[in-house]
Every structure is written in structure tokens, then in C-alpha cells.
C-alpha positions in Angstrom: 9.2 -10.4 25.8 11.7 -9.3 23.2 12.2 -11.5 20.2 15.7 -11.6 18.6 16.0 -11.4 14.9 17.0 -15.1 14.8 13.6 -16.0 16.2 11.5 -13.9 13.9 9.7 -15.3 10.9 11.0 -13.7 7.6 8.7 -12.7 4.8 9.5 -13.5 1.2 9.9 -9.8 0.4 10.6 -6.6 2.3 7.6 -4.2 2.3 7.2 -0.5 2.7 4.3 1.1 4.5 3.2 4.4 2.9 0.6 7.0 3.8 -1.0 9.7 1.6 -2.2 12.6 3.8 -4.1 14.7 1.3 -2.9 18.1 2.5 -2.9 21.0 0.1 0.5 20.3 -1.5 1.7 18.6 -4.6 0.5 15.0 -4.8 4.0 13.5 -4.4 4.7 15.7 -1.3 1.7 14.1 0.4 3.0 10.5 -0.1 5.3 9.5 2.7 7.1 6.2 3.3 6.7 5.6 7.0 8.5 2.4 7.6 9.6 -1.0 6.2 9.2 -4.5 7.5 10.4 -7.9 6.5 9.2 -10.3 9.2 5.8 -11.4 10.5 6.5 -10.0 13.9 7.4 -6.6 12.5 4.2 -6.4 10.5 2.1 -7.2 13.6 4.0 -4.5 15.5 3.1 -2.0 12.8 -0.5 -3.2 12.6 -1.0 -2.7 16.4 0.4 0.8 16.3 -1.4 2.2 13.2 -4.9 3.6 12.8 -7.4 1.3 11.1 -8.4 2.5 7.7 -11.9 3.4 9.1 -10.1 5.8 11.5 -8.4 7.8 8.7 -9.8 11.0 7.4 -11.6 11.1 4.1 -8.9 11.5 1.3 -6.2 9.6 3.1 -4.7 6.4 1.9 -2.5 3.6 3.2 -0.3 1.5 0.9 1.9 -1.5 1.4 4.3 -2.1 -1.5 7.3 -4.2 -2.1 10.4 -2.2 -1.0 11.7 0.0 -3.8 8.3 0.4 -5.5 6.3 3.6 -4.9 2.5 3.4 -4.8 2.1 5.6 -7.9 1.3 4.8 -11.5 4.5 6.7 -12.6 6.8 4.3 -10.8 8.6 2.1 -13.3 7.4 -1.1 -11.7 3.8 0.0 -12.1 3.7 1.6 -15.5 2.8 -1.5 -17.5 0.4 -2.9 -14.9 -2.9 -2.3 -13.4 -5.0 -3.0 -10.3 -7.8 -5.2 -9.0 -10.2 -2.9 -7.2 -12.8 -3.7 -4.5 -15.3 -0.8 -4.2 -17.4 -0.3 -1.1 -20.7 1.3 -2.0 -21.7 2.1 1.6 -19.6 3.3 4.5 -19.0 -0.2 5.7 -16.1 0.6 8.0 -15.9 -2.7 9.9 -15.9 -4.5 6.5 -13.3 -2.2 5.1 -11.0 -2.8 8.1 -11.4 -6.6 7.9 -10.9 -6.8 4.1 -7.8 -4.5 4.4 -6.2 -6.8 7.0 -7.1 -10.0 5.1 -5.8 -8.5 1.8 -2.5 -7.4 3.4 -2.0 -10.9 5.0 -2.7 -12.6 1.6 -0.2 -10.2 0.0 2.7 -10.3 2.5 2.2 -14.1 3.0 2.7 -14.7 -0.7 -0.6 -16.5 -1.1 -1.0 -15.8 -4.8 0.4 -18.2 -7.5 1.6 -15.2 -9.5 2.9 -13.2 -6.5 5.8 -12.0 -8.5 3.6 -9.6 -10.6 2.1 -8.1 -7.4 3.5 -4.7 -6.4 1.4 -3.8 -3.5 -2.0 -2.9 -2.0 -3.7 0.4 -1.4 -6.7 1.4 0.7 -8.4 4.7 -0.4 -10.6 6.3 2.2 -13.2 8.2 0.3 -17.0 8.6 0.2 -16.8 5.2 -1.6 -13.8 3.4 -0.1 -11.6 1.2 -2.3 -9.0 -1.4 -1.8 -6.8 -2.2 -4.7 -4.0 -4.8 -5.4 -1.5 -3.4 -7.9 0.3 -5.5 -10.4 3.3 -4.8 -12.7 1.7 -6.6 -15.6 -1.8 -6.9 -17.0 -1.1 -10.4 -18.5 -4.6 -11.8 -18.7 -4.1 -15.3 -17.2 -1.9 -14.1 -14.3 -4.0 -11.1 -13.5 -7.3 -13.1 -13.7 -5.9 -15.8 -11.4 -5.0 -13.1 -8.8 -8.5 -11.6 -9.1 -10.2 -14.9 -8.7 -8.1 -15.8 -5.7 -8.7 -12.4 -4.2 -12.5 -12.7 -4.6 -12.6 -16.3 -3.3 -10.4 -15.7 -0.3 -12.0 -12.5 0.8 -15.6 -13.7 0.0 -16.4 -10.4 -1.7 -20.1 -10.6 -2.8 -19.8 -7.9 -5.5 -17.8 -8.2 -8.7 -14.3 -6.8 -8.5 -12.7 -5.1 -11.5 -9.2 -4.9 -13.0 -8.1 -1.6 -14.4 -5.0 -0.9 -16.5 -3.2 2.0 -14.8 -3.5 4.4 -17.7 -7.2 3.9 -18.3 -10.4 4.0 -16.2 -12.0 1.3 -18.4 -12.3 -2.1 -16.6 -10.4 -4.8 -18.5 -11.5 -7.9 -16.5 -14.0 -8.6 -13.7 -14.7 -11.6 -11.5 
């Protein structure tokens, strides 16, 4: 069954799906915008045709960011912001896939009170996998509210930390 654009459910924002491939090139050459979507149905079409994070090679990333914002600290929208980071100590692939999906749905569904400061979400496939929600501001009350909601909604047992983009020191944790 084909759904016409009039029958689709629009999202509040248009989103870009990015992949970092970690080939031996300059960092920015590895970062590729694969597609954009702006409806619920288009997101699910993308989801059902992409590999799960657990199926990516070590060193690869997925990112979903508001259209026009690149998933890099140097992007103007990210320069004064930071990120909430969930770190997975073990190779818990089923947990990584589930939390990635839930985080993306929270994000594109605009389920945060301060959704306007959210830029996007990244999953980093490494020895210790990470999922991060990036913000354009590290305003304490707005950032803390996002972190609390993220931890509560995802039922993450460990503390999650907020890092300003230009530092590796944690500013907040919940």
C-alpha cells in the first residue's frame, strides 16, 4: 500500500540521517548525509532499511540531526552547546539498539520540553559504545531537564553525563 503525502504524519522538524564511515580519509570526508525525512512514515521506512547500530563496524557512527545542522562540534549550531552521553561499558548490543531507537523516537517526536535546544543524536560504535543527544546551549536548567527526561524515559541505570563540546570534563550528571 502506498501512502500519499496528504496521509502521512508530519514531524515538527525535518531531520537528516548521517553516517560516519571511519575510512582512512580526512574526518569530514568520512561524514556523509544519506537522506532526510520529515514524516513518521518516512522515518520508519528508513529504519527498516538501515543496519542496526550493533551491525555497524567498530568506528562507525550514525547521527540524526535537524536538517541544516552537521553532526560536528564545528557546526555553528553546535559550537556553544554540549551533549548528554550514555556510555555502555559492555558490548550490550541488544541494549544499544533498543536505546538508540527509543532515543531517536523521543527526539523526532519532540518529547522534550526544551526540544528547541536539541540539535540531534549520535550513536558511536566503539569498544565502549555511546549514544549522545547534542544541544545548541548548555543552559543549566534546560540541559538538566533534557538529561532527567532522557534518563527517566530510557530507564538507564547508570548516571549519564553532560559535556560541553569544547571540553571532556562533565558539567552535569543525572
